[in-house]
C-alpha positions in Angstrom: -14.0 238.2 8.9 -11.1 236.6 6.8 -12.8 237.6 3.4 -12.9 241.3 4.8 -9.4 241.4 5.7 -8.2 239.5 2.6 -10.3 242.0 0.2 -8.7 245.1 2.0 -5.4 243.4 2.1 -5.3 243.0 -1.8 -7.4 245.8 -2.8 -9.7 243.7 -4.9 -13.2 244.3 -5.7 -15.7 242.3 -3.9 -17.0 240.3 -6.7 -13.1 239.1 -7.2 -13.1 237.7 -3.7 -12.3 234.0 -4.0 -15.3 231.8 -3.0 -12.9 229.3 -1.4 -11.6 229.6 1.3 -14.2 232.4 2.0 -17.9 232.5 1.3 -19.4 234.0 -1.7 -18.6 237.6 -2.1 -22.1 238.8 -1.5 -22.2 236.8 2.2 -18.8 238.6 3.0 -20.1 241.9 1.7 -23.3 241.7 3.6 -21.4 241.1 6.8 -19.0 243.9 6.1 -22.0 246.3 5.6 -23.9 245.3 8.5 -20.9 245.6 10.6 -20.3 249.0 9.6 -24.1 250.2 10.1 -24.4 248.5 13.5 -21.2 249.9 14.9 -19.0 246.8 15.1 -16.1 248.1 13.4 -16.1 251.0 15.7 -16.0 248.9 18.8 -13.2 246.5 17.6 -11.2 249.4 16.4 -11.8 251.4 19.9 -10.6 248.1 21.6 -7.6 247.4 19.6 -6.5 250.8 19.7 -6.9 251.2 23.6 -5.1 247.7 24.0 -2.3 249.0 22.0 -2.2 252.4 24.0 -2.0 250.8 27.0 0.8 248.6 25.7 2.6 251.6 24.9 2.5 250.6 21.2 1.2 253.8 19.7 3.1 257.1 19.1 0.9 259.6 19.5 3.4 262.4 17.8 2.3 263.7 14.3 4.3 265.8 12.4 2.8 267.9 9.3 4.5 270.3 7.2 3.4 272.8 4.2 4.6 270.4 1.8 1.9 267.8 2.4 -0.9 269.8 3.9 -2.3 272.3 1.4 -5.3 274.2 1.9 -7.7 275.3 -1.0 -7.7 278.8 -1.9 -11.4 279.1 -0.5 -10.3 278.0 2.8 -9.0 281.1 4.0 -11.2 283.3 6.1 -10.0 286.8 4.3 -12.6 288.3 1.9 -12.1 289.8 -1.5 -12.0 293.3 -2.1 -15.5 295.0 -2.9 -16.3 295.2 -6.8 -14.9 298.0 -8.5 -12.5 298.9 -5.2 -9.8 296.7 -6.1 -6.2 297.8 -6.4 -4.9 298.8 -9.3 -2.2 296.9 -11.2 -1.0 300.2 -12.9 2.4 301.9 -11.7 2.0 304.9 -9.9 3.1 308.1 -11.9 
């Protein structure tokens, strides 16, 4: 577990994980992968989250404004004008 935490905390590639004091990087990666597949990480996260919530250590307020939440141009539910029926960009006479 310490090797996995160390790797994520430092941001290093798996192959650069020091052999001492951890196991070979392949062993650490295999354990991480197995925990991901079998749901162990989800169980750990749920338990930690429930414990912190019960202790009142989580603030559930979220603030989002348009400067950080941008939608892609295709994310709207508006339709494009039909071909040949678009508005003219020329001024009216």
